[in-house]
TORVORO-104656 format. One record per residue: x, y, z of N, C-alpha, C in turn. Coordinates in steps of 0.001 Angstrom, whole numbers, plus 500000, padded with zeros to 6 digits. Layout:
BEGIN
XYZXYZXYZ ...
//
This chain:
BEGIN
419139413690836696418907413521837082419760413673838332 421268413754837634422610414223838527422304415445838572 421848416356837925421434417722837946420944417981839092 419911417341839357418655417606840451419495417011842004 420125415933841682420747415414843012421688416224843428 422966417459842908423602418365843096422982419567843875 421512419911843121421456420889843770420712420680844926 420190419588845428419613419246846590420877419641847436 422436418566847084423385418756848026423416420420848364 423404421302847368423836422504848049422858423073848374 421488422442848273420925423884849148420965423191850641 421100421702850759421599421433852084422223422159853113 423697421767852212424588422624852499424756424394853057 424039424435851778423399425973852282422698425923853587 421688425569853858421232425286854902421833425116856688 422587423944856129423360423924857183424463425020857597 425228425838856811425811426748856727424424428268857388 423655428254856949422321429168857642421936428766859060 422500427446859327421865427139860415422766427605861658 423972427054861391424838427224861873425292429144862696 425078429680861488425345431399861722424024431747862661 422756431104862501421692431100862887421999430997864838 422838430014864603422753429112866459424201429390867126 424641430363866346426671430608866847426541431803867872 426927431515869226427130432352870256427988433202870302 427615434434869959428306435698869130429948436143870477 430793436274870212431926436499870763431716437976872138 432099437442872986431975438706873656432931439321873558 432274441071873744432950441925873527433636442573874767 434827442365874613435668443001875695435311444104876484 435327444214878013435035445088878783436227445748879566 436703446821879290437944447538879963437052447908881075 438138447092882540437496447716884009438755448146884717 438835449433884718439600450559885555439695449775886967 441082449940887424441376449615888573441548450325890262 440258449850891127439864450599892237441324451170892681 441370452205892301442561452909893742441731453749894962 442018453282896111441372453004897353442103454758897884 441222455561898441441196457084898632442255456846899906 443203457648899846444381457317900655443881458403901815 444004457855903049443155458837904306444020460229904389 443613461365905433444449462271905625445589461856906523 445033460954907423446263460647908435447699459849907841 446917458912906966447760457883906191449005459105904950 448275459690904579448966460999903507450203461536904667 449661461966906128450866462914906938451894461843907761 451304460517907470452297459392908159453434459585906877 453245459337906048453504458673904530454058459959904044 454415461117904274455044462110903769455846462969905188 455719462118905731456454462766907219458020461990906992 457994461128906460459468460949905978460492461291905487 459666462246904507460066463154903203460791464667903712 460304464946904960460682465847905776461960466448906150 462616467351905969463808467864906522463706467527908312 464871466956908610464839466514909782464620465229910451 463445464822909971463155463494909583462912462073909058 464420462228908277464820461631906998464923460730908208 464968458834907946465497458103908591464988457474910113 464314458407910316463155458809911655462234457309911934 461978457028912804461601455437913107460051456348913489 458814455693912634457659456977913138456326455539913597 455915456298914687454881454854915130453638455848915027 452118454986914875450708455798914905450046454397915088 449301454346916224447811453493916511446743455035916936 445673454558916151444348454990916400442909453828916637 442168453553917855441205453050917762440305454021917835 439090453443917671437484453895918384437164453746919522 436177453556919410435024453942920893435058452396921273 435293451482920612435057450233920610436525448822920771 437519449690920371439191449344921190439125448953919646 438795448958918488439192448456917033440121449610916304 441084448647915837442803449616915221441678450482913892 442018451420913879441498452050912303441895452545911341 443579453058912291444626453903911443445831453255912099 446702452827911471447809452458912348449428452381910921 450287452782911798451920452824911546452935452012912151 453494451030911941454104450445912530453914450213913741 452141449857914464452021449898915726452527449187916746 452708448045915451453397446770916424454425446749916544 455516448058916339456826448018916686456932448732918444 458067448376918739458665448390919839459502450211919592 459011451104920386459531452443920274460096453058921510 461019454068922024461594454215923161460684455257923263 459422455444924644458557456320924599458891457664925451 459923457889926319459729459144926862458789459093927702 458455460598928522457718459809929877455992460286929474 455491459537928142454346459094927582454241457992928506 455691457261928825455230455615929479454474456009931250 454761457338931436453857457219933093452837456593933074 452153456883931812450578456770931935450638455026932018 451466454522931809451341453434931917451223452999933937 452360453335934381452318453348935840451234454130936457 450675455615936353449312455756936968448551454796936698 448207454626935095446870453970935214446625452969936094 447761451932936071447738450695936969447672450669938541 448681452003939118448286452010940437446558452886940691 446477453549940035444725453876940035444021452881939939 444038452152938746442990450762939193443550449966940297 444536449806940970444891448573941952444498449184943492 444650450558943779445106451369944757443501452245944853 443382452527943602441985453574943897442616454967944183 441187456093943795441879457295943934442176458093945159 441463457266946350441890457313947839443301457292948372 443810456461947802444847455685948465445669457125948842 446307456922950174447634457840950382448780457340951291 449958457238951276450842456853951889451794457850953324 451922456928954284451873457743955461453642457421955823 454119458975956412455174458666956743455152458833958484 455674458278959052455938458241960480457186458794961667 456905459586962519457757459251963532457464458735964636 458823457653965094458324456798965764459653456415967071 459497456045967878460509455741968712460248454701969547 461423454082970641461299452913971482460241453051972599 460178454128973100459545454340974383458972455527974226 457797455761974708457029457092974446457489457686975261 458106458820975228457849460020976383457641460471977497 458328460467978073458082460973979966459148462018980460 457592462369981235457547463620981192457776464971980091 457686464854978737458248465271978050459508465176977477 460562464126977640461254463759977545461538462346976305 462337462359975158462439460841974671463716460797974829 463860459375975556465170458865976259466295458435975345 465318457869973988465977457389972743466054457994971855 466135457533970304466430457791968857464534458127968661 464667459530967862463665459935967107463838459233965267 463264458507965054463509457902963792461856458358962978 462586458698961414461763459399960363461408457990959671 460413457401959443460151456497959138459424456624957899 460081456413956314459322456721954897458521455932954533 457459456002953645456610455169953713456645455099952422 457639455717950967457627456238949830456982457165949568 456506458268950304455361459589949925456802460385948953 456172460319947696457356461943946624457001462765947154 456229463292947747455746464705948179455927465244949434 456902464687950360456652464876951654457480466395951551 457233466967952325457846468439952296458166469076953787 459182470125953391459117470851954904458295471030955313 457650471927955410456148472497955611455241471231956470 455855469774955910455008469012956300455786468686957868 456990468425957672457894468340959205457631469491959749 457021470365959921456976471459960855455304470866961099 454916471098960473453247469964960817453885468552961996 454731467876961465454607466805962621455451467770963826 456467468462963508456907468989964927455826469573966096 455342470187965254454274470880965929453588469540966845 452957468560965918452224467254966432453005466815967961 453923466901967924455002466353968943454863467251969935 454920468701970209454873469415971181453624469580971751 452648469146970632451278468971971496450897467892972383 452266466743972203452480465642972832452764466191974185 453331467274974512454150467572975321455860467429975309 456059466830973893457495466925973864458477468121974009 459726468121974777460734469286974872461764468640974736 462056467550974770463893467019974606463564465819973946 464608465583973282465157465089972813466686463777972869 466313462661973444468240463064974270469276461895973456 468069461101972217468623460306970992469204460895969924 469707460243968956469575461153967964467833460909966938 468198461740965794467698461653964909467578460656963340 467242460066963405467303458888962365466324458939961102 466580459273960106466231459009958729466137457714958253 464893456720958078464888455802957970464098455339956323 464823455320955060464513454981953972464647453639953439 464732452517953791464474451394953664463515450789953239 462009451467953154460966450982952191461433450456950903 462248450829949938462402450470949036464247449995948774 464627448713948306465740448235948526466546448520947443 468051448454947422468698448472946402469143449793946051 469626450259944349469585451603944619468783452969944505 469299453834944951468132455161944602468235455500943026 469113455526942309469085455413941035468574454195940575 467927454497939113467702453077938179469480453094937442 469554451771937483470360451261936946470624451471935203 469462452136935007469642452980932992469261454425933167 469628454965934328469389456739934227470682456526933337 470955457417932729472488458429932535473158458813933361 474708459224933281475285459581934122474966461217933994 474468461906933547474440462870933160473113463676933321 472105462710934312470839462987935028470690462905936089 471662461526937098471388461193938411471617462407939333 472871463609938712473254464547939770472020465669939685 471493465808938532470015466861938330468362466822938808 467767467821939174466707468141939452465421466788938829 465682467150937361464791465832937070465012464553937013 466283464234937609466690462870937829467270462141939658 465761462912940182466404463032941448466367461423942312 467192461000943684467121459923943849465373459260944235 465473458172944282463904457734944934464405456922946101 463821457053947357464020456366948782462834456286949447 462826455220949862461222454867950955461471456362951429 462074457454952054462037458429952807462380459644951939 461855460530951608461948461299950762461463463031951192 462238464308950730461879465193951303462174466282949978 461467467239949690461444467634949050461755467390947577 461320466347946814461636465438946236463259464884946022 463460465282946992465113465020947403466086466142946258 465683467481946111465530468056945479466126469517946153 467215469967945358467617471530946024468039472749945076 467863473831944941468198474335944356469533475389944360 470409474755942958471705475861943022471199477203942588 472180478142943224471503479322942922473734480146942259 473494480528940988475105481242940597474579482400939770 475853483034940089475664484568939015477216484671938505 476456484923937379477537485085936136478598486181936300 479582486204935516480340486983935563480154488056934504 480965489428934394480572490253933256480779489930932118 482127488603931778482453488443930865482169486961930219 481784487003929022481681485516928404483102485115928350 482760483542928867484215482905929540484409482810930360 484325484052931533484508483754932706484065482712933842 484839482463935537484108481575935252482403482538936494 481890481317936819479947482154937174480528481186938543 480028482294939455480192481773940992478900481110941547 479196480588942295478031479567942546477850480264943909 476576480230944390476124480803945802475546480174946725 475000479048946235474732478328947242473990477792946900 473216476627948059471753475910947893470518476309948288 469298476257948282468508475731948785467442474710948867 467038474327949735467802474096951104469113473556951140 469512473616952539470695473341952757471296471552952339 472194471891951928472267470139951620473854469512952562 473367469025953641474799468709954307474981467778954158 476654467963954227477485466938954028478200466594952474 477938467755951512477977467511950257479220468995950229 480316468746949319481111469432948800480820469968947468 480397471103946587480430471790945294481308472128945085 482100471289943598483270471627943024482288472808941638 483023473600941726482383474791940337483326474830939643 482775474358938498483616474502937366482696475392936038 481213475937936276480654476712935547481678478034935070 481156478609933990481077479243932975480779480272932540 480668481442932239479564482652931532479281482294930226 477993481927930164477791481465928283477128482956927949 477066483007926696476242484039925675475035484236926326 474272486053926410472870486331927119471931485329926945 472095484749925611470875483689924994471063482381925242 471957482380925925472019480676926170471555479525926611 470867480463927791469819479485928515470377478533929607 470184477720929723470446476666931017471483475573930292 472903476070930683473868475241930128474133474180931663 473982474315932519474215473962933636474138472300934089 475267471539934240475149469971934130475801469669935791 474614469108936336475583468516938145475869466962937768 476312466907938132477107465354938292477449464964939822 476569464180940560476627463771941961476763462133941589 475976461413942756475967460333942962475414459674943853 475029458009944346474563457704945203475572458252946315 474677458613947272475903458807948903476887460136948515 476734459973947388478241461442947360478759462149948283 479941462844948585480039463664949421480360464664948410 480314464509947066481226465671945901480333466108944966 480091466743944595478879466420943333480071468510942720 479949467574941160480741468676940500479610469715939446 479702470935939441479240471653938757479500472158937290 479381471928935946479988472186935395478706472805934212 479271473285932976478414473828932272478422475451932432 477369476614931347477327477683931450476076478164932119 476157479274932866475221480526933349475476481671932135 473996482150931632473661483034931016474388484324931563 474730485094930468475881486303930767474104487356930888 474796488295932330473673489198933057472866488497934241 473228487034933883472693486335935268473074486312936770 472061487304937663473078487658938625472054486225939907 471014485936939817470603484935940534469810483473939798 471065483263938975470149481870938397470692480948939181 468900479739938990468686479041939464467890477909938294 469379476820938776468481475431938777468546474201939485 468208472877939649467865472092940545468561470786940553 468926470936941858470155469246941658469557468494942632 469914466868942421469731465879943050470231465922944423 469773465257945505470338465324946815470792463638946430 471896463899947352472713462424947064472835461485948016 471680461774949513471313461091950382470461461321951173 469025460716950562468317461457950907467850460799952529 468069460284952723467822459558954417468568460868955378 469562461451955049470307461795955953469836463183955687 469289463854954082468833465116954130467648465741954505 466799464321955488465676464268955862465651464491957147 466511463750957755467072463803958985467510464925960189 468338465543958634469356466525959040468434467855959379 467466468013957954466303469164958523465172468910959361 464913467468959943463897467209961331464684467940962214 465684467489961849466350468173963448466569469454963891 466598470127962848466808471691962731465040472269962775 464049471447962258462701471886962339462319471296963966 462736470836964335462384470642965837463046471325966967 464694471821966714465164472752967415464142474163967613 464238474470966112463365475875965741461580476005966230 461049474355966689459950474470967408460226474048968923 461659474294969390461212474532970744461845473500971795 462439472269970287462407470796971462464223470618971418 464678470262972021466060470189972060466465468989971531 467277468615970619467908467497970730469685467347971014 469491466269971438471144466248971942471664465338971031 471226463965970152472018463427969220472157464378967900 472637463103967368473244464070965627472007463284965029 471644463767963891471229463751962201472069462460961721 471330460944961419472254460271961207470858459365959880 471716458846958484471202458628958179470824456991958437 470345455872958406469931454604959003470693453910958408 470766454199956696471768452877956189473769453667956756 473694454625957757475431454508958369475205454706959365 474474454005959728474392453921961421475576452693961631 475833453019962713477020452159963792476375451227964708 475449452306965339474303451339966129473079451380965842 472649450274965412471368450376964996470387450482966513 469349451114965998468327451840967480467795450336968247 467227450831968753465513450026969243464400449483968657 463765448815968891463196448672967611461866449787968060 461527450238966953460683451752967649459155451282967019 458506450809967769457140450646967453456287451318968139 456682452896968818455886453677969279455373455360968557 454662454828967658454272456220966669454097457508967551 454628458768967045454313459414967935453116460510966761 453950460365965465452956461580964480453138460930963335 452101461257962782451507460556960739451528461483960408 452457461381958930451573462572957620451364461433957074 450123461864956557449409461240955195449917461851953890 450146461545953292450131462205951997449117462833951131 449231463116949734448677463648949076446993462107948456 446595462368948598445729461134947538446027461032946388 445897459289945894447003459133944569446172459900943520 444455460376943479444257461319942570445107462495941774 445500463100943390446284464431943678447576464034942825 447999463142943256449537462277942758449969462303940914 448549461653940978449080461350939255448355462309938741 447423463334939108447597464395938587448670465535938205 449535465305939511450761465799939607451741465432937956 452064464323938333452626463446937261452155463797936273 450727463892935540450972464371934307450952465655933896 450534466661935019451146468286934763452341468310934598 453665467653935282454479468101935099455489467379934843 455370465888934942456113464515933712457466464697934751 456485464383936740457999464387937502458408462681937890 459344462594937033460256461357937268459774460729938483 460639461766939768460691461237941420459177460884941785 458421461331941429456774460972942041456367459631940923 456771459311940157456358458564939326456748457252939967 458372457128939834459011456280940580458826455629941943 458324456286942315457609456157943963456743455505943833 455777455420942689454609454499942536454936453488941617 455762453180940979456195452622940300456881451110941707 457951451675942562458469450909943319457397450087945119 456194451228944574455104450537946005454736450005944966 454205449943943527453967448693942817454567447273943210 455478447531943314456391445939943450456450445484944818 455914446549946113455967445694947185454832445486947544 453558445921946463452136445690946502452182443944946035 452537443801945148452958442766944303453569441574944900 454511441863945217456008441436945834456772440593944915 456837441456943551457479440837942933457634442341941792 458498441651940773459051443087939819458364443873939823 458166445037939402457118446249939019456250445639937952 457569445690936812456700445292935260456213444236935405 456258443453936466455162441795935926453942442855936841 453928443025937462453017443994938616452102444408937549 452798444986936573451706446031935534451573445164934795 452322443689934089451917443081933279450738442493933466 450749441793934923449533440853935534448296441255935613 448128442595935783447241443628936116446547443849934243 446824443881933926446733444529932202446643443323931763 446766442560931699446384440677931218445188440708931484 445050440893933033443528440801933723442461441799932957 442984443051932426441820443641931703441697443684930046 442818442156929643442663442044927985443783442387927322 444588443147928148445473443473927343447032442916927737 447250442059926789448508441280927196449758441871925907 450505442622926940451726443040926199452196442541925413 452722443086923663453676442178923425455028442729922364 455098443830923354456478444939923305456782445498923812 456733445489925373457133446414926563458270445867927064 459313447082927698459896446618928236459794447969929130 460247447578930614459649448631931632460931448600932481 462449449745932606463461449684933274463163450242934632 462218451536934233461641452450935198460072452760934947 459572453146935732458379453482935625457850455122935033 458606455554934617458676457133934500459017457538932858 460058456513932098460598456994930895462046457548930606 462699457731931696463455458300931869464706457718930882 465011456303931367465623455412930775465379455328929748 466309455199928499466048454663927392466379453012926884 466490452377927815466022450911927943464828450437927638 463872451564928073462256451644928101461996451264926512 460842450505926719460512450790925013458974449746925258 457698450238924322456597449920924134455905449872922908 455123449376922501454523449442921191453397450664921104 452956451364919950451850452342920043450232451092920288 450448450414919712448896449323919745449049449303921412 449923448800921793449574448378923843449170449721924151 450261450857923751449946452261924463448321452902924437 448492452592923117446808453108923121445671452441923693 445812450747923997444960449935923973445208450529925759 445944450158926277446209451074927769444994451708927703 445336453198927218444596454274927341442870453946926833 442611452770926401441465453171925996440796452134926654 441927451053927270441104450357928768440605451349929988 442049452173930152441998452675931914441037453663931768 440533454752930204439003455400930266438058454538930609 437796453349929940436735452650930472436774451963931964 437714452039932331437753451390933727437333452169934554 437555451279935338436524451886937362436733452760937476 438009453880937040437901454802937789438455455328936420 437671455792935379438352456190934231437717457659933834 437206458128934236436405459662934193438292460116934690 438285460071936608439113460216937187440846460429935952 440649459297935931442098458752934642442139460276933964 440791460018932649441103461359931889441380462681932411 440596462768933394440744464531934149442110464684934577 442915463490934609443892463464935168444944464205934497 444641463880933170445584464368932153445828465578931592 446699465650931281446850467131930293445845467014929250 444817468675929215443697468691928496443540470276927377 443153470193925992443066471284925885441711470751924625 440648471509925143439226470977924520438927469861924871 438434469127923857438314467293923637439450466684923838 440875467227924000442041466282923526442292466129924938 442905464806925535443497464403927184444736463987927023 446090464360927303446671463767926481447583463865927341 449115462854927050450460462528928369451590463173927041 452360463880927325453714463584926146454479462902927046 455497463273925806456811462850925863458362463279925675 459402463569925738460525464595925122461738463324925801 462339463296924901463904463074925222464563463814923774 465632463913923998466413464162922710466423463325921685 465894463912920857465593463031919484464398461879919605 463871462312920762462282461229920895461651462035921399 459852461901920634459125462375920909457781461427920967 456887461568921908455833460973922189454718461508922647 453317460827922213452346462085922708451155460402922663 450348460634923498449448459024923840448262459929924332 446983459128924283445808460273924696444443459526924364 443222460522924671442190460386924254441343461857923448 440480461491922481440262462882921568438939462807921390 437822463431921486436585463836920603436469464315919461 436564463473917944436088464366916567435300465185916690 435029466180916407433918467099915950432861466379915327 432337465509914881431540464602914943431322463953916226 431991463865917223431375463183918394432126462162918650 432474461465917855433327459911918050434523459723919310 434686458964919780435582459311920893436608457760920335 438106458760920089439066457627919908440475457361920608 441115456659920857442467456564921393443667456857920440 444951457224921229445895457151920038447259457283920622 447827457057919769449609457335920257450686457367919523 451257458283919134451938458798918182453852458907918876 454379458398918222455546458204919206457020457948917443 457965459173917773459067459296916704460079458823917539 461102458427916907462446458139917722463402458203916322 465253458863917217465963459102915990465913459925915170 464512461064915380465033462721914353465633463574914861 466121464167913700466553465546913826466597466574914324 465051466948914333464483468512913981463429468165914838 463360468960916337461708468498917509460391468929916928 461234470215916109459916471044915752459206470560914228 460092469905914047459075468971912219458428467917913417 458851467302914119458598466112914919456887466707915429 457088467776916445455763468351916726454949468878915760 455044469055914326454332469710913712453447468474912766 454404467495913321453370465731912388452435465200913600 453215465455914872451997465569915625450386466301916182 451138467507916216449652468357915490448973468400914555 449512467607913251449008467328912304447793466144912140 448695465397912609448046463822913108446614464165914191 446606465328915543445512465253916017444250466086915179 444803467097914205444009467951913317443217466779912841 443879465863912327443176464680911197442043464220912314 442352463433913301441987462752913912440243463635914578 440949465229914590439751466163915517438865465855914122 438862465684912703437820465666911515437678464679911158 437628463243911502437278461870911604436081461855911519 
//
């Protein structure tokens, strides 16, 4: 009896064990999942490797790439502000084009207080500037001929240059001392003639280290004495001449070196007094045209006796169209031309020019988050902008009311349309490009504080090639 009970208990226990084994959930077999490493894009690789290149170590590099819808698809410090140099010019040109349109022109006028009588202008003749950056000596010859056609034979008063349209200094407060005497840093007045520039001509001596000879200027710069301190440099030394001038100065200093073997070496200088410069040359042109002038040529800012109200317009010159001006700016990176537009934008909006620019692009969907514009051309090292905002501006400008004109005004090579910028230790490029697969992009590349400009340019070129292959 006991034996049977024991057998039953053992059978029940065995059945329970077998039931447990049958119903047990097997332990999961561990699965090893390899981490997915995202593939590095060619653009990211170029930017990552750039910092390790000789001459770029420690440099600040920014990049932004947007697709046709304005979405950012590649960026590197795109929301960090960089010094842009001349690529900043596109902010000024694109704004002016959208506000005024491509056919906008600027007027320069010849005015008097009273109309001529029997061919004689009894009072002063005033050349009134409208901010035209391209007024030339040839244009003044045409205006003189217009006076002759009106029968003018004599002017009894003065020839006055009136550049009061732009208030304040004719140089930007943030331009360097070494800039404002040289042609690329020429003055910005309401009255400008020949970009307020002259050509200074030098002859090297026969020996390195000996004084170079200053041969004069073309055209003449009245009322200015040049102190020549230039020396003769090595034959391969290039342009080593710096002109130190200033606003309304009567003395400029010529310093640096002229290459050995150069008998007619030319550089561009900045006119210190644009109003007087224009009035002086207008008087000479009038006399050459057969119109006698009794009075002297003077600048309005230095008048001892203000003229009578001159509301009689005798001749008007209209500038090149805005389309032609911005095409010139993008082709030559002309600071003077850009600054005239920048100051005209201020007059248009009756506020600081950068405020006019901010308001315009805010209405177009771009609120600048890292922008400082001390000038409109990028010559001031106090300027800065982010790669993102500059790229976004290109995107909007290309799709704006005059997008095709803006795009065509830029420098181009194949499907690349761009504006570059360069100063010491600064390089930048912004624009638009169509890839080999037909995709449209806008981009900005900026690098600050590098020590090798060739290495910086190589990174830019590699980035452009990578975009083309997108």
